[in-house]
C-alpha positions as CSV (number, residue, x, y, z in Angstrom):
1,M,0.8,17.7,42.2
2,A,4.5,17.4,41.6
3,S,4.9,15.5,44.9
4,N,2.2,13.2,44.0
5,F,3.8,12.4,40.7
6,S,7.2,11.9,42.5
7,E,5.5,9.5,45.0
8,W,3.7,7.6,42.3
9,W,6.9,7.3,40.2
10,S,9.1,6.2,43.1
11,G,6.5,3.6,44.0
12,L,6.7,1.9,40.6
13,E,8.9,-1.1,40.1
14,L,11.6,-1.1,37.3
15,L,9.5,-2.8,34.5
16,A,6.6,-0.6,35.1
17,K,8.9,2.6,34.9
18,I,10.1,1.2,31.6
19,Y,6.7,0.7,30.3
20,W,5.6,4.1,31.3
21,G,8.7,5.7,29.9
22,I,7.8,4.2,26.5
23,A,4.1,4.6,26.7
24,I,4.0,8.4,27.2
25,P,6.2,9.6,24.3
26,F,5.0,6.9,21.8
27,T,1.4,7.6,22.5
28,L,1.9,11.3,21.9
29,F,3.8,10.4,18.5
30,F,0.9,7.9,17.7
31,I,-1.9,10.5,18.2
32,L,0.1,13.1,16.2
33,Q,0.5,10.6,13.4
34,L,-3.2,9.8,13.4
35,I,-4.2,13.5,13.4
36,L,-1.7,14.2,10.5
37,T,-3.0,11.2,8.5
38,F,-6.7,12.0,8.9
39,F,-6.3,15.8,8.2
40,G,-4.3,15.5,5.0
41,G,-0.8,15.9,6.4
42,D,1.5,12.9,6.9
43,V,4.6,11.9,8.9
44,P,7.6,12.1,6.5
45,H,7.8,8.9,4.3
46,D,9.6,6.0,5.8
47,G,11.9,5.4,3.0
48,D,12.8,1.8,2.1
49,A,11.6,-0.9,4.3
50,D,14.0,-3.2,6.0
51,F,11.7,-6.0,5.3
52,D,8.8,-6.2,2.7
53,V,6.9,-8.7,0.8
54,E,6.5,-8.0,-2.9
55,T,3.1,-8.7,-4.5
56,D,2.0,-9.2,-8.1
57,H,0.9,-5.6,-8.2
58,G,4.3,-4.2,-7.3
59,I,3.1,-2.7,-3.9
60,S,5.0,-3.9,-1.1
61,F,3.7,-4.9,2.3
62,Q,6.1,-2.9,4.6
63,F,6.7,-4.3,8.0
64,F,9.5,-2.2,9.5
65,T,8.5,1.3,9.0
66,L,8.4,4.4,11.3
67,K,4.6,4.3,11.5
68,N,4.7,0.6,12.4
69,L,7.5,1.1,15.0
70,I,5.4,3.7,16.6
71,A,2.4,1.6,16.8
72,F,4.5,-1.3,18.1
73,F,5.9,0.7,21.1
74,T,2.6,2.3,21.9
75,I,0.8,-1.0,22.1
76,F,3.7,-2.8,23.6
77,A,3.9,-0.4,26.5
78,W,0.2,0.0,27.2
79,T,-0.3,-3.8,27.1
80,G,2.7,-4.2,29.5
81,I,1.2,-1.6,31.9
82,A,-2.2,-3.5,31.7
83,S,-0.5,-6.9,32.3
84,L,1.3,-5.7,35.4
85,D,-1.8,-3.9,36.8
86,S,-3.6,-7.4,36.3
87,G,-1.0,-9.1,38.5
88,L,0.8,-11.0,35.8
89,S,4.5,-11.9,36.1
90,H,7.2,-10.0,34.5
91,G,8.0,-12.7,31.9
92,T,4.3,-13.2,31.0
93,S,3.8,-9.3,30.8
94,I,6.8,-9.0,28.4
95,F,5.6,-12.0,26.3
96,I,2.1,-10.6,25.9
97,S,3.3,-7.1,25.2
98,L,5.6,-8.4,22.5
99,I,2.8,-10.4,20.8
100,A,0.4,-7.3,21.1
101,G,3.1,-5.0,19.6
102,L,3.8,-7.4,16.6
103,A,0.1,-7.9,16.0
104,M,-0.4,-4.1,15.9
105,M,2.5,-3.8,13.3
106,L,0.8,-6.4,11.1
107,V,-2.5,-4.5,11.4
108,M,-0.8,-1.1,10.6
109,G,1.2,-2.6,7.8
110,G,-1.9,-4.2,6.3
111,I,-3.9,-0.9,6.5
112,F,-1.2,1.1,4.9
113,Y,-0.7,-1.7,2.2
114,L,-4.5,-1.6,1.3
115,L,-4.4,2.2,1.2
116,G,-1.4,2.2,-1.1
117,K,-3.0,-0.4,-3.2
118,A,-6.2,1.6,-3.4
119,T,-4.2,4.8,-4.6
120,A,-1.8,3.0,-7.0
121,S,-4.4,0.9,-8.8
122,G,-5.1,3.6,-11.3
123,T,-1.5,3.4,-12.7
124,L,-1.8,1.9,-16.1
125,K,0.7,-0.8,-16.9
126,M,0.6,-1.2,-20.6
127,K,1.8,-4.8,-20.7
128,N,-1.5,-5.7,-19.0
129,A,-3.2,-4.8,-22.2
130,V,-1.6,-7.7,-24.2
131,G,-4.1,-10.3,-25.1
132,A,-7.1,-8.0,-24.5
133,V,-9.8,-7.6,-27.0
134,G,-11.0,-4.1,-27.9
135,E,-13.0,-2.1,-30.4
136,V,-11.4,0.4,-32.9
137,Y,-12.3,3.9,-32.1
138,M,-10.3,5.8,-34.8
139,E,-9.3,4.1,-38.0
140,I,-5.9,2.2,-38.0
141,K,-4.3,2.1,-41.5
142,A,-2.6,-1.0,-42.7
143,K,1.1,-1.6,-42.3
144,R,1.6,1.0,-39.6
145,G,0.1,3.8,-41.9
146,N,-1.0,5.8,-38.9
147,I,-1.6,5.7,-35.2
148,G,-5.3,5.1,-34.6
149,Q,-7.2,4.5,-31.3
150,I,-9.0,1.5,-29.8
151,Q,-11.2,1.3,-26.8
152,V,-10.1,-1.6,-24.5
153,T,-10.7,-2.8,-20.9
154,V,-7.3,-2.8,-19.0
155,Q,-7.0,-3.3,-15.2
156,G,-10.7,-3.2,-14.9
157,S,-11.5,0.1,-16.6
158,L,-12.3,1.0,-20.3
159,R,-9.5,3.0,-21.8
160,T,-9.0,4.7,-25.2
161,L,-5.4,4.1,-26.3
162,E,-3.4,4.7,-29.4
163,A,-2.7,1.7,-31.7
164,L,-0.9,0.5,-34.8
165,T,-1.2,-2.6,-36.8
166,D,0.9,-4.8,-39.2
167,D,-2.3,-6.2,-40.9
168,E,-2.5,-5.9,-44.7
169,E,-5.9,-4.1,-44.5
170,D,-7.1,-0.9,-42.8
171,I,-9.1,-1.5,-39.7
172,K,-12.3,0.5,-39.6
173,P,-14.0,2.0,-36.5
174,G,-16.2,-0.5,-34.8
175,A,-14.0,-3.5,-35.8
176,V,-12.9,-5.9,-33.1
177,V,-9.2,-6.1,-32.5
178,T,-6.7,-8.1,-30.3
179,V,-3.7,-6.5,-28.7
180,T,-0.6,-8.5,-29.7
181,N,2.3,-6.4,-28.4
182,I,3.3,-3.0,-27.0
183,I,5.6,-0.6,-28.8
184,N,7.7,2.0,-27.0
185,D,5.7,1.2,-23.8
186,S,2.9,3.5,-25.0
187,I,1.4,2.2,-28.3
188,L,-0.6,-0.9,-28.7
189,M,0.1,-3.3,-31.7
190,V,-3.2,-4.7,-32.7
191,S,-4.6,-7.3,-35.2
192,K,-8.1,-7.7,-36.4
193,S,-9.8,-10.5,-34.6
194,K,-11.1,-13.4,-36.7
195,L,-14.7,-13.9,-35.9
């Protein structure tokens, strides 16, 4: 079997040897990465991305990461092998391999972006509550007399949050209020809505 491998290897042209030299280790890394991802483990975090695109939600689309580079080289090598086996020229093979590898990086980046967005969407950003209309849950005393509570929909889910008011009168449970400001990044400033 060793002699068969030696014969096969020596019969390959240089570009095919390069493709196979990349394909074998990166395919093993890719499979390991998939296994760890699906069974609760993970490949160590990639750190900061060299290139990312910020979105309104603060989650970045990371293009140059370890996971994406493993995917790039895996698809690049196998596409190159397939292109050479199909009889394509070296230039065409390299071009197709690069396009396939870049496409795989975009797909992987998109998948991890969407997964990150799904897990991060539960993080409450209090500033998103400003302007929202809610209902008083626990009485709020006038002129910041106490910290009451309101129920308000923020980021698509109903939440019970602490609130103060500068209004002249107490705001009783069931009253409709509007969030006007945030105090100390944790307490809502509300005012009774004029109906």
